[in-house]
C-alpha positions in Angstrom: 85.1 89.6 81.3 85.9 88.5 77.8 85.1 91.7 76.3 87.8 93.4 78.2 90.3 90.6 77.1 89.5 90.7 73.4 92.9 91.5 71.6 91.2 92.8 68.5 87.6 93.5 67.1 85.9 90.3 65.8 85.9 91.6 62.2 89.5 92.1 62.4 90.5 88.6 62.1 92.5 87.7 59.0 90.0 86.0 56.4 92.5 85.2 53.6 93.2 81.6 54.9 91.7 80.2 51.5 90.6 77.3 53.3 86.7 76.8 53.9 87.5 74.5 57.2 89.6 77.3 58.8 87.0 79.9 58.0 84.5 77.7 59.4 86.2 77.4 62.8 86.9 81.2 62.8 83.2 82.0 62.6 81.7 79.5 64.5 84.4 80.7 67.4 83.5 84.5 66.8 79.7 83.5 67.3 80.4 81.5 70.4 82.6 84.2 72.1 79.9 86.7 71.2 77.2 84.6 73.1 79.6 83.9 75.8 79.7 80.2 75.0 83.5 80.0 75.8 83.8 76.2 75.9 82.5 76.1 72.2 84.7 79.1 71.4 87.8 77.4 73.0 87.3 74.2 71.0 86.8 76.1 67.7 89.8 78.3 68.1 92.0 75.4 69.2 91.1 73.5 65.9 91.8 76.9 64.1 95.1 77.2 65.9 96.1 73.6 64.4 95.1 74.5 60.8 96.5 78.1 61.0 99.4 78.0 63.4 101.1 81.2 62.3 98.1 83.6 62.9 99.0 85.9 65.9 95.3 86.8 66.4 94.1 83.2 66.8 96.8 82.7 69.5 95.9 85.8 71.2 92.2 85.4 71.5 93.0 81.7 72.5 94.9 83.1 75.4 92.0 85.3 76.5 89.7 82.5 76.7 92.1 80.6 78.4 92.3 83.4 80.9 88.5 83.6 81.1 88.3 79.9 82.0 91.2 80.3 84.4 93.8 78.5 82.6 96.4 80.8 83.3 99.4 78.7 82.3 97.8 77.9 78.9 97.1 81.6 78.5 100.8 82.5 79.2 102.0 79.9 76.5 99.4 81.5 73.8 100.7 84.8 74.6 104.1 83.9 74.2 103.5 82.3 70.7 101.3 85.6 69.6 103.9 87.9 70.8 106.6 86.1 68.8 104.4 86.0 65.6 103.1 89.6 65.9 105.0 91.8 68.7 102.9 94.9 67.8 99.5 93.1 68.7 97.8 95.3 71.3 96.7 94.4 75.0 99.0 91.5 75.0 101.3 92.6 77.4 98.6 93.5 79.9 97.0 90.0 79.5 100.5 88.5 80.1 100.8 90.4 83.4 97.3 89.4 84.5 98.0 85.9 83.8 101.5 85.9 85.7 99.8 87.5 88.6 97.0 84.9 88.7 99.9 82.4 88.8 101.6 84.1 91.5 104.4 85.2 89.6 104.2 88.9 91.0 107.7 90.2 90.3 107.5 89.0 86.7 104.0 90.6 86.3 104.4 93.8 88.0 106.2 95.7 85.2 103.5 94.8 82.8 100.7 95.4 85.4 102.2 98.9 86.1 102.1 99.8 82.4 98.7 98.6 82.0 97.4 100.4 84.9 98.7 103.6 83.4 97.3 103.2 80.1 94.0 105.1 79.4 92.6 103.6 76.2 91.1 100.3 77.9 89.1 101.3 81.1 88.4 97.5 81.6 91.8 96.5 81.2 93.1 99.2 83.4 90.8 98.3 85.9 91.9 94.7 85.9 95.4 95.8 86.0 94.9 97.9 89.0 93.1 95.3 90.9 96.0 92.8 90.3 98.6 95.5 91.2 96.9 95.9 94.7 97.6 91.9 94.9 101.2 92.1 93.7 102.3 95.0 95.9 100.7 93.5 99.1 102.6 90.2 98.3 105.8 92.0 97.7 105.5 93.9 100.8 105.2 97.1 98.8 102.5 98.7 101.4 102.9 102.3 100.4 102.5 101.4 96.6 99.6 99.5 97.2 97.8 102.5 99.1 98.5 104.8 96.3 97.3 102.5 93.8 94.3 101.9 96.0 93.5 105.9 96.2 94.0 106.1 92.4 91.5 103.1 91.8 89.0 104.8 94.3 89.3 108.0 91.9 88.8 106.1 88.6 86.0 103.8 89.9 84.3 105.7 93.0 81.2 103.5 92.8 82.7 100.0 91.9 81.8 97.7 94.5 84.7 95.2 94.1 87.0 98.2 93.9 85.8 99.4 97.1 86.0 96.1 98.8 89.6 95.6 97.9 90.8 99.1 98.5 88.9 99.1 101.9 91.1 96.1 102.7 94.2 97.8 101.5 93.5 100.8 103.7 92.8 98.6 106.7 95.8 96.4 106.3 98.1 99.4 106.0 96.7 101.1 109.1 97.0 98.0 111.1 100.7 97.7 110.2 101.3 101.5 111.1 99.5 101.0 114.4 101.4 97.8 115.0 104.6 99.8 114.5 103.5 102.4 116.8 102.8 100.0 119.5 105.8 98.6 119.1 108.1 101.7 119.0 106.3 103.7 121.6 103.6 101.6 123.7 102.9 104.2 126.4 103.0 107.3 124.3 100.1 109.8 124.1 100.1 108.9 120.3 99.6 105.2 121.2 97.0 106.1 123.8 95.2 108.3 121.6 95.1 105.9 118.8 93.7 103.2 121.3 90.8 105.8 122.2 89.9 106.5 118.5 90.0 102.7 117.7 87.7 102.0 120.8 85.3 104.9 119.7 84.8 103.4 116.4 83.7 100.2 117.8 81.5 101.9 120.3 83.5 100.6 123.3 82.9 103.8 124.8 84.3 102.9 128.4 87.6 102.1 127.1 87.7 105.0 124.8 87.0 107.5 127.9 89.8 105.8 129.7 92.4 106.0 127.0 91.5 109.8 126.2 91.4 110.6 129.7 95.0 109.0 130.0 95.9 111.4 127.3 95.0 114.4 129.4 96.6 113.2 132.4 99.9 113.2 130.5 99.2 116.2 128.6 96.2 118.5 129.9 96.4 121.0 127.3 96.6 118.7 124.3 94.3 120.2 121.6 91.4 117.9 120.3 91.1 115.1 122.9 88.6 117.1 125.0 86.7 117.1 121.7 87.0 113.4 121.1 85.7 113.0 124.7 82.9 114.8 124.0 81.9 112.9 121.0 82.6 109.7 122.8 80.0 110.8 125.7 77.5 112.1 123.1 77.7 109.0 121.2 76.8 106.9 124.4 74.0 109.2 125.3 72.2 108.4 121.9 73.0 104.9 122.2 72.0 104.3 126.2 69.8 107.9 126.8 71.7 108.7 129.9 71.2 112.5 130.6 74.4 112.8 132.4 76.5 111.6 129.1 75.0 114.7 127.3 76.0 117.0 130.1 79.3 115.6 130.3 79.7 115.9 126.2 78.7 119.8 126.8 81.4 120.0 129.5 84.2 118.4 127.1 83.3 120.8 124.2 83.5 123.7 126.4 86.6 122.3 127.7 88.0 122.0 124.4 87.4 125.7 123.5 89.2 126.7 126.5 92.3 124.7 125.2 91.9 125.6 121.4 89.5 128.4 121.0 89.7 127.8 117.0 88.4 124.3 117.3 85.2 125.0 115.0 83.6 121.4 115.6 83.6 121.9 119.2 81.7 125.2 118.8 79.4 123.7 116.5 78.5 121.0 119.0 77.8 123.4 121.5 75.7 125.7 119.1 73.7 122.6 117.9 73.0 121.6 121.6 71.8 125.1 122.4 69.5 124.8 119.5 68.2 121.0 120.6 67.6 122.7 124.0 65.4 125.2 122.8 67.3 128.2 123.1 67.4 129.6 119.5 68.8 133.1 120.4 71.7 131.3 122.1 72.0 129.0 119.2 71.9 131.8 116.6 74.6 133.7 118.3 76.7 130.8 118.5 76.2 129.6 114.9 76.9 133.0 113.5 79.8 133.6 115.4 81.4 130.5 114.4 80.5 131.3 110.7 82.4 134.5 111.0 85.6 132.3 111.5 84.4 129.2 109.2 82.3 130.6 106.4 82.3 127.5 104.7 81.1 125.2 107.6 78.4 123.5 105.6 76.7 121.8 108.5 76.7 125.2 110.7 75.0 127.0 107.8 72.1 124.4 107.7 71.9 124.5 111.4 71.8 128.4 111.2 68.9 128.0 109.0 67.3 125.8 110.9 67.4 128.2 113.8 65.9 130.8 111.9 62.9 128.7 110.6 62.7 127.7 114.6 62.1 131.4 115.2 59.8 132.1 112.3 62.5 134.0 110.3 62.5 131.9 107.4 63.1 134.5 104.6 66.5 135.2 106.7 67.5 131.6 106.3 67.4 131.7 102.5 71.1 133.0 102.3 72.6 130.5 104.6 70.7 127.4 103.1 71.5 128.4 99.6 75.4 128.7 100.3 74.8 125.2 102.0 73.4 123.6 99.0 76.2 125.1 97.0 79.0 123.9 99.1 77.2 120.2 99.4 74.6 119.7 96.7 73.9 116.1 98.0 72.7 117.6 101.8 69.1 116.6 101.6 68.6 118.3 105.1 69.9 121.7 103.5 67.5 121.3 100.7 64.7 120.6 102.7 65.0 123.5 105.0 65.7 125.8 101.7 62.4 124.7 100.4 60.8 125.9 103.8 62.8 129.2 103.8 61.8 129.9 100.3 58.1 129.3 101.0 58.4 131.7 104.0 59.7 134.3 101.8 57.0 134.1 99.5 59.2 132.4 96.4 56.9 129.5 95.5 59.2 128.6 92.4 62.2 128.6 94.5 60.3 126.4 97.2 59.2 124.1 94.9 62.5 123.6 93.1 64.2 122.8 96.5 61.4 120.5 97.3 61.9 118.5 94.3 65.7 118.3 94.7 65.0 117.0 98.3 62.6 114.3 97.1 65.0 113.3 94.5 68.0 112.9 97.1 65.7 111.4 99.8 64.5 108.9 97.4 68.2 108.1 95.9 70.0 105.1 97.7 73.3 106.8 96.6 72.4 109.9 98.4 71.6 107.8 101.4 74.9 106.2 101.6 76.5 109.6 101.4 74.6 110.6 104.4 75.3 107.4 106.4 79.1 108.1 106.5 80.7 108.5 109.9 81.0 112.1 110.5 83.4 114.4 112.8 80.3 116.5 113.9 76.7 115.8 114.5 75.1 116.0 111.3 71.7 118.3 110.8 68.5 116.2 110.8 65.0 116.7 109.5 63.7 115.7 112.6 59.9 116.3 113.2 59.7 119.1 110.6 56.6 119.3 108.8 56.6 118.3 105.2 56.5 121.3 103.1 
């Protein structure tokens, strides 16, 4: 952490003190900092500050060491001294904001943290300011600002575990606050019932979700999207418990959804996928092709159609849809796997090998696995029992 808090490069310290003892402490402190020996560095720079009390950089680096050691009050004191001696010294304002936030002085810290988060020169310092902003906004009850900062942090640091943890908590807290408000303002509304159904669905409380969604339909029978959600719940329960009647109920709900909203592509996709699983390739192909007429960029439908072509030994026909799928989502390993099969069926050995190499790279990548593991709005295509090309 100290590397991102260093106020100046190690070589930038004034060396014109004229005193051997001061130079010895400065050099020893620098070496200790470089080695991560912060206790020794603290001792050296405290001695140097006594000998050379008017050098701003000494106090600034001492502040950074104190911050590293969680001595935030001492860090604030040293920052104030350094700022008085040299107001132009860089990064001090951000370090002051971070120290004040650690002391719980969020109102004082906020403008400094906001400024530090907007700067783009120091990525590590910006990251720290962003994390402290989440705490400050939450403490001050500024939930909307906290969510906005969380979104920006996710954009800047998409794979940072600490960022993901804290932003996830922000989103969860904000969602809870909004749902509580919905419950207080409209406890018996269809919006509250739908929210309850979705919450129960996410927790795999399928029976409660079914009750909630059916209650919505009792109030508003033609409400778009609810039959689809019911179908997804039945399908999830079928996958968990293996009861065939749940799959039949899911099919019924998807069909009912299209009767309410013929433009619901997700419902049409699920029915096409079910036809493919039921070994009805002609029906599945017909449904996938009709769906893609209206939604040409429906990536999973393209992969599904490619799978149907392969199922009917029309591999060459599958190349176009699968190539389009890989362009829309280059991390979809199923699309690359099926494209390798399709290219081989079309006699394109080089294309098949390239697609297979990409598939293997994605399949072995933990990052790709995580992407595939996220919750989806539709049933994702699977490799299943396909023969390895």
